N, C-alpha and C positions, 0 to 999 in steps of 0.2 A: 401424395395429395391429389385429390380428385378435382377435376375441373368440369363445370357444366358446359353446355354447348356454346354459350356466349363468353366463356373464359372469365367468369366473375371472380373466381378465386385468384386467378392470375392478376386481374386488375386490382384487386384488394391488396395483394402482395406488392405490386408495383407502386400503388398509391402510398402504402406504408413506407416503402423504401424512399420514394420521392420526398415524403414528409421528413423522414430521418435526415436525408441529405440537406434539405432546406434548413432544418434546425442546426445542423453542424455548420452550415454556411453562415447563418445568422450569428451563431455563437462565435465563430472565428472573426467575423466582421466587427462585432462588438469588442472583442479582445484587441483587435488591431486599432480600433478607434480609441480605446482606453490607453493603449501604448502611445499613440500619437499625442493625445492630450498630456500624458505624463512627460513625454519627451519635450514638448513645447513648453510646459511649465518649468521643467528643469533648465532648459535653455534660457528662458526669460529671466529666471532667477540668477543664472550665471551672468547674463548681460547686465542686469541691474546691479549686481555686486561689483562688476568691473567699474561701472560708472560711479557708484558710491565710494569705492576705494580711491579713485582718482580725486573725487570732490572732497574727500576727507582731509587731504593735505593742502594747507593754505598755499604752499609754493606752486601748486598746480593751477592756481587761478589765472595766471598769465597764459598758460597753454589753453585752458578752457575758453578764455576770451578770444584767442586767436582761432581756435577750431570752430567756434560759433560763426566765424566769418567765411568758412569754407562751405559752400552750398553745393548739394548734389543737384546738378542741373535738371535731371530727369524728374525729381520729386519736388524740387524747389524748397528744400528744408536743409538746415545745416547738419553737418555730419555728427556734431556733438549731440544735438537733440535726437537725432535718429539712433544714437547709441552705437555708432560704427567704430568708436575708439575703445580698445580693450586695455591699453596700457600706455603709460608715458614714463620715460626715465631720462633724467638729465644726465648727460655724459660729457662733463667738462664744458667745452665750447659747442657741443652738439647736443642733440636730443634724439632719443630712440622712441619710436611710436609703433605700437602694435595696433593694427586696425583691420577692418574687413570692409567689404562692399555689400550692398543689399542683395547682390547676386554675383556668383563667380564670373558671369559673362557681362558684367556691367560695362556698357559701352563708354561710360565717362570715367572709368577707373584711372587711366593715365592722367586725365585732366585734374581729377580730385587729388591725386598724389602730388602733382606739380603745385596745385594750390596750397596744399598742406606745407610743402617745402618752402614756398614763398612766404606764407604766414609765419613760419618758424624763423625765417631770416629776418622778417620785419620786427620780431620781438627780440632780436639780438643773437640768435644762434647761427654759427657758421655752417653747420651741417644738420641734416635731418635724415636719420636712418629709419626708413619706414619698412616694417615687416607686415605684409598682407597675409592674413590667415583666414581660413574658412571653418575653423573649429574653435568654438561652437559656431554653428551656422547662425547667421543673423536672422532674427524674426522680430517684427515690430512689436514693441510693448503695447499695452493697452492704451497708454497716453498717446503714443505715436499713431496708433490706429484711429483714435478719436481725432487727432490733428489732421490726418489724411482723409478722414470721412469714410473709413472702411469699416 
């Protein structure tokens, strides 16, 4: 390939290569954004199904009422409305609860757990076995985002 004195051919080749790399970068960025949207949608669907499954059983009404009294101090919204409870299981004189926090580093996590145990005791259970999980990762639903003004 011949180049003129000002390197025009070289610049054209470099420009073409730069455009190609930019197109690849944009394509990869769009792919990642799409994956993020899909992952968030799947997670939101899972979280909503947990809540629907718990609400579908009449015997869980007492738990839901108690959990609505446990407020996340940082957000000032109850943990039921936030969708932090993934499962409830009555175990004789105790109750098993699977839940999460808004973030793994939640500074109020221990306080929230104590509040949940206290509310379960108030409705007649001797023990509350709480399992904190982070899968699926909690993300606010559309309703929660509207409630929080986000």
